C-alpha positions as a printed NumPy array, in Angstrom:
array([[  8.995,   6.457,   0.454],
       [  7.077,   3.216,   0.825],
       [  8.13 ,   0.103,  -1.044],
       [  4.715,  -0.002,  -2.702],
       [  2.198,   2.764,  -3.351],
       [ -1.503,   2.38 ,  -2.532],
       [ -3.582,   0.204,  -4.831],
       [ -6.838,   2.104,  -4.476],
       [ -8.996,   3.178,  -7.387],
       [ -8.755,   6.796,  -6.276],
       [ -6.002,   9.346,  -5.871],
       [ -4.587,   9.347,  -2.343],
       [ -2.486,  11.812,  -0.351],
       [  0.468,   9.474,  -1.027],
       [ -0.108,   9.922,  -4.771],
       [ -0.284,  13.68 ,  -4.437],
       [  2.932,  13.764,  -2.415],
       [  4.725,  11.543,  -4.932],
       [  3.375,  13.036,  -8.151],
       [  6.839,  14.326,  -9.164],
       [  8.278,  10.843,  -8.584],
       [  5.617,   9.311, -10.798],
       [  6.405,  11.828, -13.533],
       [ 10.117,  10.969, -13.391],
       [  9.314,   7.25 , -13.528],
       [  7.212,   7.706, -16.667],
       [  9.846,   9.917, -18.274],
       [ 12.604,   7.429, -17.401],
       [ 10.621,   4.569, -18.879],
       [ 10.027,   6.512, -22.085],
       [ 13.765,   7.219, -22.339],
       [ 14.687,   3.592, -21.667],
       [ 16.587,   4.261, -18.446],
       [ 17.592,   1.066, -16.64 ],
       [ 15.192,   0.353, -13.776],
       [ 18.103,  -0.174, -11.358],
       [ 19.335,   3.386, -11.902],
       [ 15.821,   4.703, -11.332],
       [ 15.333,   2.624,  -8.177],
       [ 18.59 ,   3.903,  -6.715],
       [ 18.346,   7.555,  -7.767],
       [ 14.615,   8.203,  -7.5  ],
       [ 13.234,   5.635,  -5.059],
       [ 16.331,   5.533,  -2.83 ],
       [ 16.483,   1.732,  -2.815],
       [ 19.844,   0.199,  -3.661],
       [ 19.227,  -2.647,  -6.161],
       [ 22.527,  -4.384,  -5.434],
       [ 21.796,  -4.544,  -1.696],
       [ 18.02 ,  -5.019,  -1.794],
       [ 17.303,  -6.476,  -5.213],
       [ 13.771,  -7.713,  -4.581],
       [ 12.677,  -4.606,  -2.708],
       [ 14.166,  -2.334,  -5.382],
       [ 12.46 ,  -4.199,  -8.214],
       [  9.122,  -4.281,  -6.365],
       [  9.325,  -0.568,  -5.49 ],
       [ 10.18 ,   0.391,  -9.06 ],
       [  7.514,  -1.831, -10.659],
       [  4.721,  -0.882,  -8.255],
       [  5.397,   2.86 ,  -8.429],
       [  5.649,   2.724, -12.222],
       [  2.328,   0.857, -12.371],
       [  0.767,   3.508, -10.15 ],
       [  2.221,   6.256, -12.347],
       [  0.697,   4.608, -15.412],
       [ -2.671,   4.337, -13.657],
       [ -2.577,   8.033, -12.769],
       [ -1.649,   8.944, -16.326],
       [ -4.504,   6.907, -17.786],
       [ -7.281,   7.   , -15.189],
       [ -6.562,   8.917, -12.022],
       [ -5.414,  12.247, -13.431],
       [ -8.927,  13.68 , -13.285],
       [ -8.827,  13.51 ,  -9.502],
       [ -5.486,  15.305,  -9.106],
       [ -5.502,  18.741,  -7.584],
       [ -4.993,  21.344, -10.27 ],
       [ -1.984,  22.88 ,  -8.473],
       [ -0.069,  19.593,  -8.904],
       [ -0.36 ,  19.87 , -12.665],
       [  1.147,  23.366, -12.96 ]])
C-alpha cells in the first residue's frame, strides 16, 4: 500500500483495489477507533516506528475514503459495491 492515495478527481485503479480499506477506515472513524490502531492494523504502518508516515497514510487514505463516499462513488464499478 502506498503512503498516500492518488489525489485525482476520478476513481483510479488504486481506489478500486483499496475500496475495502477505505470502507474499514470510514467504519473505524465512525466507531472512534484510535488512528494509530488503524494505521498499524489496516495500513500496515507502525505508528511507533514511523509516526509521520503512519499519520500521513491514515489521514490521506481517510480523506480519499471520504471523497469516494461523497463524490466518487458514482464512478465505482458495480461489482465493488456488492
